[in-house]
Structure formats: structure tokens, C-alpha cells
N, C-alpha and C positions, 0 to 999 in steps of 0.2 A: 470449356467455360469454367467449369470448377477450377480448374486450375489457374485458370487468370482472374479469377474472383478470389480468390486466398492471394495470389501476389500481390494484390491492391492491399491486403491486409498488413500491418506492421509485426513483424515476426512479436515483439512484445506481448500486444494485444490479445495475439491466438494463443500462447500460452499462456495469459492469463485466463483468456473464455476458455483451456482446458483446464486447470486446478479450481474454478469455481466451479466446471460441469461436477468434477469429480468431486465437490467438496460438499456440492446440496446433494450428489446420488449417493454418496456413503452417508449424510441423515437422516436422509428417507430412507435407508436401508436400512438404519440401524432401530426404527420401530417395527415390531413384528405386528404391531395394532396399532388403529387412530390411538392420537391424545386427546384431550379436549382442557383446552385454559386459554387465556390470555396471550398474544403473541407480545405485546406493549403491557406490563404488569402493571399496576394498579398501586401498589404497594414499593416506598423508594425501595433501593440498593445499591449496592457498590458490585461493582465488576472489573473483571482484571481481562487480557486474552493476547493472545500471539497473533503474529499474519506473516504473510511470505508479501511483501511488494514485486511487483515486477516492471522496473524502469527500466525505459529506453537513455540510453550515452549517449553524449554529443558526438564522440568521436567512438566508434564501436559495437558492439551488440550490446542486445539488453541482459540486464540482469537480474536473478532473483537477490531481493534483499529484505534479512530478518527486519521484525517489527513488534515491539513492546508496546501496549494500550491499559490504558484503566481508567476507569468515569463512576459517575456514580449518577442517577436514575430518579426522581424527584417525586415520579409515579401520575403522572401528569400528561406524558407525552414528552415533556425536557427531560436535560440532562446537563453534563459537564463532560467534556473527558479532553483526557492528557497523550501525545502519544510521541514514539521516540523509533527512527528508523535509519538504523545505521548503513550507510553503502561500501560494500563489501571493497577492498580494493583490488584494482585494475589494472592491469599492466601492458602496455601497448612497447612491441618492439619496432624501433624505427631502424629500415635497412641501413648500413653505411652508401656511400656515394660510387660513385664511378674511380674517382680520384682516387679510392683506397681508405678513405677515413670510416675508423670504425662505427657499426652502431651499435645506439643506444636504446634506453626503455624508461617513459613515459609514466609516471603514476600515478593514479586516481583514488580518491576515499573523502571520505566527511560524513554527515548526518543531516540531518532532519528533525526537527520536534516541534509541537502545536498544543495549543491550548484552544479548544471549541464548545462551544454550547451545540446542543444537539438538540433536534427535536424528530421522534418517531412516530409515524402514521402507520396505525395497523391496517393490514388489509384483509388478511385471512384469518384463522384462527390461530394458526402456525407462521405465519407471512408479514411484514412489515415492511415497509420504508423509512427511511432516516435519511438526515440532509444533516452537514453541519460544518458552525462557520466562525471563526478566528484567527486566531494570528501563529505563524509559523518563523523559526530563526532555522535558518539553513548555512550550513559550514562545507566548501568545495574545498579539499587540499589536492595541490598537484607538485609533483616535485621529478627532477630527472638530474643528469649530469652536472648540471649547473646552480643547483639546489630547488628548494623549495620556497609554493606559495603556496596562501591562505587567502579565497573569496569569501563575504560572508552577508548575509541578506535579511533581514524582516520586515518580513511583508503579509500578506491576506492567505489565509487556509481557506481550503473551501473542501467536499466531499458528496458524495449519495453514492447510495447502493440500496440492499436487499439482508435480511436478515431472514434465517428461516431457525425458530423454537424446535430442537431437539426435543429438548423438557423445560420444564419453568424454566431450571438455572444454566442451561448448554446451551449455546446459539451458534450457527456457523453465519458469515457475513462476507458479501462482496461488494468491492467498490471502488469508484473514484477518488483520486485523491487528488488537489494541487499543490503544493509549498513551492508559496508564492512567485517571485516574477523567474525568466527563462535563465537557462543558466549557461554558459561562455565557456564550463567545462565540466568535466566529469559523468554523473547523472543528471537527467534532466527533471523540469518541475515535474513533471505528470507523472502519476502512479495506480499499476491499478492490484489492488490487494484484494485477499481474500486470509480468512482466521476465523479464529476460533476463539468466543468470550463466554465466562464461567463466571456466575452470581451468586456472592456471598451473602 
């Protein structure tokens, strides 16, 4: 039964779940004693962070892509955030035909970026939920022996997730993100991201 259940979960989701569990476990282990503060600061603050986004490919296996983000929280449960995910290049080898033609490689790459409004909802002293809504710009690049091609789209961006505050300034996050519409090549529009953010 356990094998059947695991087989129905996409590999990318399983990998992201393990990353998220590891991140929250490390955050909990980092505290020798309980600390008491508000998960959602009541004073304005600027923050920046890094993350790892697990994204399924239209063709091929899911991959982990690096993410950078920065934002500003107003201290009233709302904020603004911008982020950038670079889709690492992927090469798929197509075998030659039975007639003797040589094989060739398809290459995929690109990036996604967004600007969004963010709302934070405290759950416990150190755990909070958040949601983001904004606009994203996405580029998918494709190349093979015949040349190169590029597809772009600008559409809605949405996300929701959890944040665990390790200290007043450092937190780990896990979230689901959606970058615009479905893609025909390269990385899909859905991402599961875990990360670390630091406030200034």
C-alpha cells in the first residue's frame, strides 16, 4: 500500500516535501531553548533570501532551480516581494533513427520573475502562513541543431506557504508557487520552493 501511494505522488512533489521537512527540522534543532517573539513583526523591515525551487519539466524529470528574493514588510501583516528563479539548462538526447541518422540534443532553459503583494497571518509564536498575489514575467529558451527559439509570457503570479521564524531576523519558508500560464517547453509553471530569509 505504501509503495502504491508513493507511486501516485509526482517525484518533484516528493523531493520538495523532503526538502521542506529537512528545513523545518533543522530550524527546530537550531534552538536549544524556546524563544518568545511574534512570528509577524509589528515594525517595518526589509528582507532578502535564497531558495531552491523544485519544478517539473514538460519533458524529462523534475529539477531543482535556484531562487533569489527580496521584499519589504510594513509591520501590519502586509508587504511586497520580488523574486527571480533561474531555470538551469537541461539537455535531452534524442537517439538516431533506424535509417542511420545521427542523434541530437534538445536544450531547455530560461527564467521566471515576479512582483507581488504579500499577506502574513500569524498561527503561533513562531509559525505563520502567507499568501502572495502579483504579476510574473517568464522566458523559456529552446535550442537544437536547427536553431534557437524563445517563448515569453507575462501573467498572474500566486503563492501560499508557511514560515517558521528561527530568530526575530531569520526564518525558513516552504511554499507552492504558480508562474503564469502553462508552458509548452522546458520548466512548467508550478514550483514548490523551500528557502531561508534574513531581515535587516
